[in-house]
N, C-alpha and C positions, 0 to 999 in steps of 0.2 A: 167897808168891812171894819173900820175901827169906828165909824161913826154909826154903823146902821145894825151892827151883829154880823153873825152866822144862821144860815137857817137850813138843816137840813129835813129831810124825811124823818119823820118821828120811829122811823122802824129800825133804829139801826142795834148793830149787834153790840154787844157789853163792853170789846175791846174798841168799839170805834168811838161810842158812847165815852169812853176814860179819853180817848185821843182827843174827840170834842172838846171837853171840858179844860184839856190845856193846852189848846190853842185858842181860847176863851181866857185863862188866866194870863196866857203871852201878851194876848189883846188888848188884854183890860191894864197892861202897864204902860203898852203906848200912848203919847200923847203928839198931836197931830199939830205942827207950826206952819205959818205962814211961808207962802212961795212954792215954787215950783217940786214935784218929786226929783229925789235923787236913789239911782239903783245902785248898790255896788256888791262886792263879796268881798267875805272878808280871806284875800286868797294872798299867799306869797307870791306869784308872779302879779295880777293885775287886780287894780282899787276897780274899776268900772266891772258893773256885771254884763257877764256875756251866759249864753247857754251854756257855750260850747266848754267855758270856764267852769259852770257849775256841773256838768258833765264828768271835767276830768276830777273835779273834786270827790268828785262822789262815787267813781270807778276805782276798784284797785290797780297799782301802778302797773302790775301786770298780771295777768291773767294766772292765775294757781295754777291751772291745767293745761301741760304742754302739749295731748294731745291735741288739744281744744288748737294751739297755736300752729301746731303742722298742719291739721286740716283746715281749717282757716285760711291757710296761707294757698293751697293750692286754687289753684286758676283753672278751677273745674267748678259746673254748674252746681247750685246750692243746695241739690237735694243726693248730689254725689257729696258734698263735703261733710253733709248729715251722715251719709251711709257711711262714709269713713269714720267719724269719731264716734259715732257708734259701736260697730262693727272693732275699734281700738280699746275701747273702757267696756268690752268683754259684755257688752248685751247679744253681741250677734256669733261671735268668736272666740277662742280661746286662749288668743296669744295676742301680743302688738302690733301691728300692722306696719310699724314703724322700725321695727328693728328686725325685717325681711331683707338679707344682705341683697344690695345692689348689685348686675354684672359690673365685671370689670370695663372700667372705663366710663359709665353710665353716671351723671350727673344724680347727686340726692334727689332734689325738687323733683327732677325728670323721673326718678324711679316711684316717687311717692305718686307720681300724675298713673304711670302705668299700672303699679298696682292696684289703683285705688278702682283703675277703668277695667281691669281682671276681674275685680272683685264683684265690682258691678254688674259684671257681664256672666259671670259666673251664680249670683244669686238671682237676675233676671230670667236666666238659663233656668236655675232652680225651679223657680215658682212657675214658667211656664209647664214643666211637666207634673208639677203636681198641680195646676188647675186648671190646669187644659189637657192633661195626658202628652202633648207635645214634645216627644223626645229628639235627641240630636248626638251629634256624633263628640266624642269626646275634643276634638281640636274648636267647635263650635264656639265656646265661649271666649277663646283666645282670637280667631277673628273677630268674632262682634266687637269686642273689646280693641282690636284693630281698624274695624271703622268706626267706633266713638272716638278712637285716639286722632284720628285724621277730623271727624268734624270740631274735635274741641281743639284741635291746635292753633288756633287763630286767637285763642285767649292764651298764649304764652308770649311772651315778648320775641319781636322778631330775632333777637340773638339766640335766644332758644329753641326756638324750631328745628332746628338741623337737630338740635338733641334728642329730638322727641320723633322725629321722622327715623331718626337710628335707632333708636327703641322699637317702632311699631315695625321695623325690618326684624330686626333680632327675632320679636318675638313672631313673626311670621314663617321665618324661618324655622323656628321650632316645631313649626303646626306642620309642617309639611313630612 
């Protein structure tokens, strides 16, 4: 690149053309020396270049969005994590789902797991009604959520599965 230059498609946007000019100026100040190339990164932790270190340096130290931290830490399928995140940032609902109080004795992480499963089931039941005209009993979304929880419980570490089973039993008892 230093010796032969950078050649891109001629139809660059104004912003891209400015960036290319900036790169040309940076490259113009580089002089190559003999020997093998040495890759490094100006990082307080490491001198040798690695993509992981570059990613860490370009990423914020903590995600600025607390809802994203909770949603992405759940051991649920990705589509449910996205659903939970959107629900919490008011795209689908008017309250924070992470503020719903857990029943006595239920761990917070287990409760979030259950809340997302219930909300997902309600969403799917609503869509089934709106788009297919299928009606359901009021307890159907809870029963469907219980079935989903039984399918997803393997995502929880072994020690937490008993809590998930207990939450599922609690939910089933409320349907009867």
